[in-house]
C-alpha positions as CSV (number, residue, x, y, z in Angstrom):
1,M,36.9,4.5,-4.4
2,A,33.6,2.5,-4.2
3,D,31.6,4.5,-1.8
4,Y,29.3,6.7,-4.0
5,L,28.8,9.2,-1.3
6,R,32.5,9.9,-1.0
7,M,33.1,10.4,-4.8
8,N,33.6,13.9,-6.4
9,S,31.7,14.9,-9.4
10,D,34.2,13.7,-12.0
11,E,34.3,10.3,-10.3
12,L,30.5,10.0,-10.2
13,K,30.3,10.9,-14.0
14,K,32.8,8.3,-14.8
15,E,31.0,5.6,-12.8
16,F,27.7,6.6,-14.3
17,S,29.0,6.2,-17.8
18,S,30.3,2.7,-16.9
19,V,26.9,1.7,-15.3
20,K,24.9,3.1,-18.2
21,A,26.9,1.1,-20.7
22,K,26.2,-2.0,-18.8
23,Y,22.5,-1.1,-18.5
24,D,22.2,-0.5,-22.2
25,E,23.9,-3.9,-22.8
26,L,21.3,-5.6,-20.6
27,L,18.6,-3.6,-22.3
28,S,19.6,-5.0,-25.6
29,L,19.1,-8.5,-24.5
30,K,15.2,-8.0,-24.4
31,L,14.9,-10.0,-21.2
32,S,11.7,-11.4,-19.8
33,L,11.9,-11.8,-16.0
34,D,9.4,-11.8,-13.2
35,M,10.4,-11.1,-9.6
36,S,7.1,-9.4,-8.7
37,R,5.1,-11.9,-6.6
38,G,6.1,-14.8,-4.3
39,K,5.0,-17.3,-6.8
40,P,6.5,-20.9,-6.6
41,N,8.1,-22.2,-9.9
42,F,7.1,-25.4,-11.7
43,D,9.8,-27.3,-10.0
44,N,8.1,-26.5,-6.7
45,M,4.6,-27.4,-7.8
46,D,5.9,-30.6,-9.4
47,L,6.9,-31.8,-5.9
48,C,3.1,-31.9,-5.1
49,D,1.9,-34.1,-8.2
50,D,1.2,-37.2,-5.9
51,A,-1.5,-35.1,-4.0
52,L,-3.5,-35.3,-7.2
53,C,-3.6,-38.9,-7.2
54,A,-4.4,-39.4,-3.4
55,V,-8.2,-39.6,-3.9
56,N,-9.9,-41.9,-6.3
57,R,-12.2,-44.9,-6.4
58,E,-9.5,-47.3,-5.6
59,K,-8.2,-45.3,-2.6
60,G,-11.8,-44.3,-1.4
61,F,-13.4,-40.9,-0.7
62,K,-13.8,-41.2,3.1
63,D,-11.9,-39.5,5.7
64,L,-10.9,-41.1,9.0
65,S,-14.3,-40.4,10.5
66,G,-16.0,-42.4,7.6
67,T,-17.5,-39.3,6.0
68,D,-17.8,-39.4,2.2
69,C,-15.9,-36.2,1.3
70,R,-17.8,-36.0,-2.0
71,N,-21.0,-35.1,-0.3
72,Y,-22.4,-32.0,1.7
73,G,-21.4,-31.2,5.1
74,G,-18.3,-30.8,7.4
75,M,-18.7,-27.0,7.5
76,D,-15.5,-26.5,9.4
77,G,-13.3,-29.1,7.6
78,I,-12.0,-32.6,8.0
79,A,-10.5,-33.7,11.3
80,E,-7.2,-34.9,9.8
81,L,-6.4,-31.4,8.6
82,K,-7.7,-29.7,11.8
83,S,-5.2,-31.8,13.6
84,L,-2.3,-30.8,11.2
85,F,-3.0,-27.1,11.1
86,G,-3.5,-27.3,14.9
87,E,0.1,-28.3,15.2
88,V,1.2,-25.7,12.6
89,L,-0.5,-22.9,14.5
90,G,0.0,-24.2,18.0
91,V,-3.7,-24.6,19.1
92,P,-5.9,-27.6,19.8
93,A,-7.4,-29.1,16.7
94,E,-11.0,-28.3,17.9
95,Q,-10.2,-24.6,17.6
96,V,-9.4,-24.8,13.9
97,I,-11.6,-24.1,10.8
98,V,-10.3,-25.6,7.6
99,G,-11.6,-23.9,4.5
100,G,-11.1,-23.5,0.9
101,N,-7.9,-22.7,-0.9
102,S,-7.2,-19.1,0.2
103,S,-6.3,-17.7,3.7
104,L,-6.6,-14.3,2.3
105,N,-10.3,-15.0,1.5
106,M,-10.7,-16.2,5.1
107,M,-9.1,-12.9,6.3
108,F,-11.3,-10.9,4.1
109,D,-14.3,-12.7,5.3
110,T,-13.4,-12.2,8.9
111,V,-13.0,-8.5,8.4
112,A,-16.3,-8.5,6.5
113,Q,-18.0,-10.2,9.5
114,G,-16.6,-7.5,11.8
115,M,-18.0,-4.9,9.6
116,T,-21.6,-6.4,9.4
117,H,-21.9,-8.1,12.9
118,G,-18.9,-7.0,15.0
119,F,-17.0,-8.8,17.6
120,G,-18.9,-8.0,20.8
121,A,-19.3,-4.3,20.5
122,G,-21.6,-3.8,17.5
123,P,-20.7,-3.9,13.9
124,W,-17.6,-2.1,12.9
125,G,-19.4,-0.8,9.8
126,L,-21.7,1.3,12.1
127,Q,-18.8,2.8,14.1
128,K,-17.2,6.1,13.0
129,N,-13.5,6.8,12.1
130,I,-12.4,3.3,12.4
131,K,-8.8,2.5,12.0
132,F,-6.5,-0.4,11.4
133,L,-2.7,-0.8,12.3
134,C,-0.4,-1.7,9.4
135,P,3.1,-2.7,10.1
136,A,5.3,-1.4,7.3
137,P,6.9,-2.6,5.2
138,G,4.1,-5.1,5.1
139,Y,1.8,-7.3,2.9
140,D,0.0,-5.0,0.4
141,R,-3.0,-7.3,0.1
142,H,-3.6,-7.1,3.8
143,F,-3.7,-3.3,3.6
144,G,-6.0,-3.5,0.6
145,I,-8.6,-5.5,2.5
146,T,-9.0,-2.9,5.3
147,E,-8.7,0.0,2.8
148,H,-11.5,-1.6,0.9
149,F,-13.8,-1.6,3.9
150,G,-13.0,2.0,4.6
151,F,-10.6,1.8,7.5
152,E,-8.0,4.4,7.9
153,L,-4.8,2.8,7.7
154,I,-2.2,3.7,10.3
155,P,1.4,2.7,9.6
156,V,3.5,1.2,12.4
157,Y,7.2,0.9,11.3
158,M,9.1,-2.3,11.5
159,T,12.1,-2.6,13.9
160,A,14.7,-5.3,14.0
161,E,12.4,-7.3,16.3
162,G,9.1,-6.7,14.6
163,P,6.5,-3.9,14.8
164,D,7.4,-0.9,16.9
165,M,5.6,-2.0,20.0
166,D,6.0,1.3,21.8
167,A,3.9,2.8,19.0
168,V,1.4,-0.1,19.0
169,E,0.8,0.1,22.7
170,E,0.2,3.9,22.4
171,L,-2.1,3.6,19.3
172,V,-4.4,1.0,20.9
173,K,-5.3,3.5,23.6
174,D,-7.7,4.8,20.9
175,E,-11.0,2.9,20.8
176,T,-11.4,3.6,17.2
177,V,-8.4,1.4,16.4
178,K,-9.8,-2.1,15.7
179,G,-7.0,-4.3,14.7
180,I,-3.5,-4.9,13.5
181,W,-2.1,-7.0,10.5
182,C,0.8,-9.3,11.4
183,V,3.0,-11.7,9.4
184,P,5.0,-13.0,12.3
185,K,7.4,-15.4,10.8
186,Y,9.5,-14.5,7.8
187,S,7.4,-11.4,7.5
188,N,6.4,-10.1,4.0
189,P,8.6,-8.4,2.8
190,E,11.2,-8.1,5.5
191,G,11.8,-11.8,6.0
192,M,12.3,-11.4,9.7
193,T,10.6,-13.3,12.7
194,Y,9.1,-11.3,15.6
195,S,11.1,-11.6,18.7
196,D,9.8,-13.3,21.9
197,N,9.4,-9.8,23.4
198,V,7.3,-8.6,20.6
199,V,5.0,-11.6,20.7
200,R,4.7,-11.2,24.6
201,R,3.9,-7.6,24.3
202,M,1.4,-8.1,21.4
203,A,-0.3,-10.9,23.5
204,A,-0.5,-8.6,26.4
205,L,-2.1,-5.7,24.7
206,K,-5.0,-3.9,26.5
207,P,-6.8,-2.0,23.7
208,A,-9.4,0.6,24.4
209,A,-11.6,-1.2,22.0
210,C,-13.0,-4.5,23.3
211,D,-13.5,-5.5,19.7
212,F,-9.8,-5.0,18.8
213,R,-8.3,-8.2,17.0
214,I,-4.8,-9.1,16.0
215,F,-4.9,-10.7,12.5
216,W,-1.9,-13.1,12.9
217,D,-1.3,-14.4,9.3
218,N,1.3,-17.1,9.9
219,A,1.7,-17.8,6.1
220,Y,5.4,-18.9,6.3
221,A,5.1,-21.0,9.6
222,V,7.0,-23.8,8.1
223,H,8.9,-22.2,5.2
224,D,12.5,-22.5,6.4
225,L,15.3,-22.1,3.9
226,Y,17.9,-23.9,6.1
227,D,17.7,-26.8,8.4
228,E,17.6,-24.6,11.5
229,G,14.9,-22.1,11.0
230,D,13.7,-19.2,13.0
231,C,11.6,-20.0,16.1
232,L,8.4,-18.0,16.7
233,L,6.8,-18.0,20.1
234,N,3.3,-19.3,20.3
235,I,1.0,-16.1,20.6
236,Y,-2.1,-18.1,21.6
237,D,-0.2,-19.5,24.6
238,E,0.8,-16.0,25.5
239,C,-2.7,-14.6,25.1
240,L,-4.0,-17.3,27.5
241,K,-1.4,-16.2,30.1
242,N,-2.8,-12.7,29.9
243,G,-6.4,-13.6,29.9
244,N,-6.5,-12.3,26.3
245,E,-7.5,-15.5,24.3
246,D,-10.2,-13.7,22.4
247,L,-7.5,-11.1,21.2
248,V,-6.1,-13.0,18.2
249,F,-7.3,-14.6,14.9
250,M,-4.7,-17.0,13.4
251,F,-4.4,-17.9,9.7
252,T,-2.2,-20.2,7.6
253,S,-2.5,-22.2,4.3
254,T,-0.7,-24.7,2.1
255,S,-0.5,-22.2,-0.7
256,K,3.3,-22.4,-0.9
257,I,3.4,-26.0,0.5
258,T,1.3,-27.8,-2.2
259,F,-0.5,-25.7,-5.0
260,P,-0.8,-22.0,-4.7
261,G,-4.2,-21.9,-6.4
262,A,-5.5,-25.3,-5.2
263,G,-4.3,-25.6,-1.6
264,V,-6.1,-25.5,1.7
265,A,-6.4,-22.6,4.1
266,A,-7.1,-22.7,7.9
267,Q,-8.1,-20.2,10.7
268,A,-7.9,-20.7,14.4
269,A,-9.3,-18.8,17.2
270,S,-10.4,-18.9,20.8
271,P,-13.6,-21.0,21.6
272,N,-15.5,-17.7,22.1
273,N,-14.4,-16.3,18.7
274,L,-14.8,-19.7,17.0
275,K,-18.4,-19.9,18.2
276,M,-19.2,-16.5,16.6
277,L,-17.4,-17.5,13.4
278,K,-19.1,-20.9,13.0
279,N,-22.5,-19.4,13.7
280,R,-22.0,-17.1,10.7
281,I,-20.4,-19.5,8.4
282,K,-23.4,-21.9,8.7
283,Y,-25.4,-19.3,6.7
284,Q,-22.6,-18.8,4.2
285,T,-21.6,-22.3,3.0
286,I,-22.8,-26.0,3.1
287,G,-19.2,-26.9,3.4
288,P,-15.7,-26.5,1.8
289,D,-14.1,-28.7,-0.9
290,K,-13.6,-31.8,1.2
291,V,-12.2,-33.8,-1.6
292,N,-9.4,-31.3,-1.9
293,Q,-8.9,-31.5,1.9
294,L,-8.7,-35.2,1.7
295,R,-6.2,-35.1,-1.0
296,H,-3.9,-32.9,1.3
297,A,-4.6,-35.0,4.4
298,R,-3.3,-38.1,2.5
299,F,-0.4,-36.4,0.9
300,L,0.6,-34.6,4.2
301,P,-0.6,-37.1,7.0
302,D,1.5,-35.6,9.7
303,M,4.2,-33.0,10.7
304,A,7.0,-35.3,9.7
305,A,5.5,-35.4,6.1
306,L,5.0,-31.7,6.1
307,K,8.6,-31.0,7.2
308,L,10.0,-33.4,4.5
309,Q,7.9,-31.5,1.9
310,M,9.3,-28.2,3.1
311,K,12.9,-29.5,3.0
312,K,12.4,-30.4,-0.8
313,H,11.0,-26.9,-1.4
314,A,14.0,-25.3,0.5
315,E,16.5,-27.2,-1.7
316,I,14.9,-25.5,-4.8
317,L,14.4,-22.1,-3.2
318,R,17.7,-21.6,-1.3
319,P,20.0,-21.3,-4.3
320,K,17.8,-18.6,-5.8
321,F,17.9,-16.5,-2.5
322,E,21.7,-17.1,-2.2
323,S,22.2,-16.0,-5.7
324,V,20.4,-12.7,-5.3
325,L,22.1,-12.0,-1.9
326,S,25.6,-12.7,-3.4
327,E,24.9,-10.3,-6.3
328,L,23.6,-7.6,-3.9
329,N,26.7,-8.0,-1.9
330,N,29.2,-8.1,-4.8
331,Q,27.6,-5.1,-6.7
332,L,26.2,-2.9,-3.8
333,G,28.0,-4.0,-0.7
334,D,30.6,-1.2,-0.7
335,K,28.6,1.5,-2.5
336,N,26.7,3.0,0.6
337,I,23.5,3.2,-1.4
338,A,21.6,0.2,-0.4
339,S,20.9,-2.3,2.3
340,W,18.8,-5.4,2.4
341,S,17.4,-8.2,4.5
342,K,19.0,-11.7,4.7
343,P,16.0,-13.9,5.4
344,R,16.4,-17.5,6.7
345,G,12.9,-18.4,5.2
346,G,9.9,-17.1,3.6
347,Y,9.6,-15.8,0.1
348,F,11.0,-12.3,0.0
349,I,14.1,-10.1,0.3
350,S,13.4,-6.5,1.3
351,L,15.7,-4.1,-0.5
352,Y,16.2,-0.5,0.6
353,V,17.8,1.6,-2.3
354,Y,19.0,5.2,-2.1
355,E,16.4,7.4,-0.8
356,G,14.1,8.9,-3.6
357,T,15.1,6.3,-6.1
358,A,12.8,3.1,-5.6
359,K,10.3,4.1,-8.3
360,R,13.1,4.9,-10.7
361,V,14.7,1.5,-10.0
362,C,11.5,-0.3,-10.8
363,E,11.1,1.8,-13.9
364,L,14.6,1.0,-15.2
365,C,14.0,-2.8,-14.6
366,S,10.6,-2.7,-16.3
367,K,12.2,-1.0,-19.4
368,A,14.8,-3.8,-19.5
369,G,12.3,-6.6,-19.3
370,M,11.9,-7.4,-15.6
371,V,8.8,-7.0,-13.5
372,L,9.0,-6.1,-9.8
373,T,6.4,-5.3,-7.4
374,P,5.7,-1.7,-7.6
375,A,7.7,0.6,-5.4
376,G,5.6,1.7,-2.4
377,A,3.4,-1.5,-2.4
378,P,4.6,-2.7,1.1
379,F,3.2,0.5,2.7
380,P,-0.4,1.7,3.4
381,Y,-2.0,3.3,0.3
382,G,1.1,2.3,-1.7
383,K,3.0,5.3,-0.5
384,D,6.6,4.8,0.8
385,P,7.5,8.1,2.5
386,K,11.1,7.7,1.5
387,D,10.6,6.0,-1.9
388,S,13.3,3.5,-0.9
389,N,11.9,0.0,-0.4
390,I,11.5,-2.7,-3.1
391,R,10.2,-6.1,-2.4
392,I,12.2,-8.8,-4.2
393,A,10.6,-12.2,-4.9
394,P,13.2,-14.7,-6.1
395,S,11.1,-17.7,-6.2
396,Y,9.5,-17.9,-9.7
397,P,12.5,-17.5,-12.1
398,S,15.0,-20.4,-12.6
399,V,18.4,-20.1,-11.0
400,E,20.0,-19.2,-14.4
401,E,17.3,-16.3,-14.8
402,I,17.8,-15.2,-11.2
403,K,21.5,-14.5,-11.9
404,K,20.6,-12.2,-14.8
405,A,17.7,-10.6,-12.9
406,A,19.9,-9.9,-9.9
407,E,22.6,-8.4,-12.1
408,L,19.9,-6.2,-13.8
409,L,18.5,-5.1,-10.4
410,C,21.9,-4.1,-9.0
411,I,22.8,-2.1,-12.2
412,A,19.4,-0.3,-12.0
413,V,20.0,0.5,-8.3
414,R,23.3,2.0,-9.1
415,Y,22.2,3.8,-12.2
416,A,19.2,5.3,-10.3
417,A,21.5,6.5,-7.4
418,L,24.1,8.0,-9.7
419,E,21.4,10.0,-11.5
420,K,20.2,11.3,-8.3
421,L,23.6,12.1,-6.9
422,L,24.6,13.9,-10.1
């Protein structure tokens, strides 16, 4: 009998003895594994080495407009990357700002601008009891930004199609609700893509607060693991249909396309929002790192080059994801104590373990030499009400390490569940 919930006490004790022996064996190996963050491995970063040689004296330092990228200026980025990011985000190139290496930095800065100057209704920082909607499980760094600025974080639970839009539509009737975080394609950590229905309803929102904004972090826009990836409806087009073009700020970057710490980030918005952003940025910077932007523009001159690059990444990442999913299925598929997402792209697998055991699973893994994202991290304030969700990031270890890591993870899940059942 494999279903733990159908076992009697003696059967559970016998199973626990077997699982504990296996765990002790893994413990003795003194492993050193990391599945905590969505970090690319060396193999992925090696795919980008040619970018480092794309700008030199022989090849020149000028972009297509003739601007010397070593000098000041170009506050909103070079035209070549505006065009490329415009295609990625589905907006005209002139509605794109190309910045430094971090889209998270651009998101933080945009929230900071809302706090100090607002988006048409006075500074958020001078308004009382401001709130932000946080689809959960979601990206902990998003939640951290709005928590840092003093927002009350309101969880909105994820459905099979994306955020619970019935809840969102009800919550935005409160004028103190100022925005919502979204990772719409291959979401972090669920690995799912918002349905057309969710995107349409999101774009059609009529919030009580005129300064409400959707923070649309399309971090995994081109990060398909298979030839046929998920399709995400263009939110900006839908916003235009609803007369809501000012509702959304869009973000993306090359952080998992080229170099995580030395890529290029971009933000897109309506002409009205863009005018506000640029008017503030001019006091903040004399211009981004255009030499790095030029490197990227020459390495990824168009969407065809970008897609080829992502295909190479997928060939490295896919076996890692499949190895984890296979082990989960083999060890936990019939135990009735866990479920998990089966993403077709992105960087994460969302694992749901037996309720009340996620922290214990992470503790067991840590003791045996494997680092996981802390249990609860994908929820506002780091508090998972069911202590059940764990974000798995298979990208960094090698395929050989992944197999051992997945084995340890499954043993820890079984160990923690049996402890609780006994």
